[in-house]
C-alpha positions in Angstrom: 0.0 -0.2 0.1 1.4 3.2 -0.6 -0.1 6.4 0.6 0.2 9.2 -1.7 1.1 12.5 -0.5 -0.8 15.0 -1.9 1.4 18.4 -2.4 -0.4 21.8 -1.2 1.4 25.1 -1.8 0.8 26.9 0.8 1.2 31.0 -0.1 -0.7 33.9 0.6 -3.1 35.6 -1.4 -3.0 38.7 -3.4 -6.0 40.2 -1.5 -3.7 39.3 2.1 -0.2 40.5 0.8 -2.2 44.0 -0.2 -4.3 44.6 3.0 -1.1 44.1 4.8 0.6 46.7 3.0 -2.3 49.1 3.2 -2.0 48.4 7.0 1.6 49.3 7.1 1.1 52.1 5.3 -1.6 53.8 7.7 0.7 52.6 10.3 3.5 54.6 8.8 1.8 57.5 8.0 0.3 57.8 11.7 3.9 57.3 13.0 4.9 59.9 10.7 2.2 63.1 12.0 3.2 61.6 15.4 6.9 62.6 14.9 5.9 65.9 13.1 4.1 67.2 16.2 6.6 66.2 18.9 9.4 67.7 16.5 7.5 71.1 16.5 6.6 71.0 20.4 10.5 70.4 21.0 11.2 73.1 19.0 8.8 75.7 20.5 10.1 74.5 24.0 13.9 74.3 23.0 13.4 78.1 21.9 11.3 78.7 24.9 14.1 78.0 27.0 16.8 79.9 25.0 14.3 83.0 25.5 14.4 82.4 29.3 18.1 82.2 29.7 18.3 85.5 27.9 15.5 87.4 30.2 17.7 85.4 33.5 20.6 86.8 31.7 19.0 90.3 31.8 17.6 90.0 35.4 21.4 88.8 36.3 22.8 92.3 34.5 20.6 94.4 37.0 21.3 92.3 40.1 25.1 92.7 39.3 24.5 96.0 37.8 26.9 95.2 35.5 29.0 98.3 34.2 26.0 100.3 35.5 28.9 102.8 36.9 29.0 103.6 33.1 26.2 106.0 33.6 24.1 104.4 31.1 20.8 104.1 33.4 19.7 101.7 36.2 17.8 99.1 33.8 18.0 96.3 31.6 15.0 96.4 29.1 14.3 93.0 27.6 12.5 93.7 24.5 10.8 91.0 21.8 8.6 90.6 18.9 8.5 88.5 15.9 11.1 86.4 16.0 13.6 88.5 17.6 14.5 89.4 21.2 16.9 90.9 23.2 18.7 93.4 26.1 19.4 96.7 25.7 21.2 98.5 28.8 24.6 99.1 29.2 24.8 95.5 27.6 22.8 95.6 24.4 22.9 91.8 23.0 20.1 90.9 20.0 19.2 87.3 19.3 16.4 85.5 17.1 14.2 82.7 17.1 14.9 79.6 14.6 12.6 76.8 13.2 9.7 79.1 12.7 8.8 79.9 15.9 7.9 83.4 16.8 6.4 85.6 19.3 2.7 86.5 19.9 3.1 89.5 20.7 5.6 92.6 20.5 6.5 93.8 23.6 9.2 95.1 26.7 9.8 95.3 30.2 12.4 96.1 32.6 14.6 94.8 35.0 16.1 97.4 38.0 19.5 97.7 39.3 20.5 96.7 41.7 17.1 94.6 42.6 15.9 92.9 40.0 12.9 93.3 40.3 10.5 93.5 36.6 8.6 96.4 35.9 5.7 94.7 35.2 4.1 91.0 35.3 4.8 89.5 31.8 3.6 86.5 29.8 6.4 85.7 27.0 4.4 83.2 24.3 6.8 81.5 22.1 4.5 79.6 19.3 4.6 77.5 16.1 1.4 76.5 15.0 -0.9 75.0 17.3 2.1 74.5 20.0 2.7 77.4 22.3 5.1 77.8 25.3 5.4 80.5 27.9 7.5 82.0 29.8 6.2 83.9 33.0 7.7 87.1 34.8 6.7 88.0 37.8 6.9 91.5 38.9 9.1 90.2 42.6 11.7 88.8 39.5 11.0 85.2 39.3 10.6 83.4 35.9 8.9 80.3 35.4 8.7 78.5 32.0 5.3 76.5 31.6 2.8 75.0 28.9 0.2 76.4 30.6 -1.1 79.8 30.9 0.8 82.2 33.6 -2.2 83.4 36.1 
């Protein structure tokens, strides 16, 4: 007695193959959108931290009275607008935001020598598209970076 084995070809059908390819395409699209969104958020956060560092630098200049003996005033002003920001006082410095990040308003405020108090409380909003990051400057001189609103 001979038992004859029937050979069967096992393979994927074209429909199964197309379903798998479509599923992989959808997953790739979702991950790319997610990656793009996180890239924007990180760019905004990075630029906001740079701005906060310059605000702290202006405050530090006021606290230490940097070059105040030169007779150039008793305050350091932080100005911002568009994609430009900087310090005006005995020391003048200019900076630019990069990567399409910008401020949502144009404004300025000052830190007084030698106490480092801000002339007024300010919210400095740095944004790109729907992503936004705030630098909260309190009149007492406290400077906080946060994603939420300041007040």
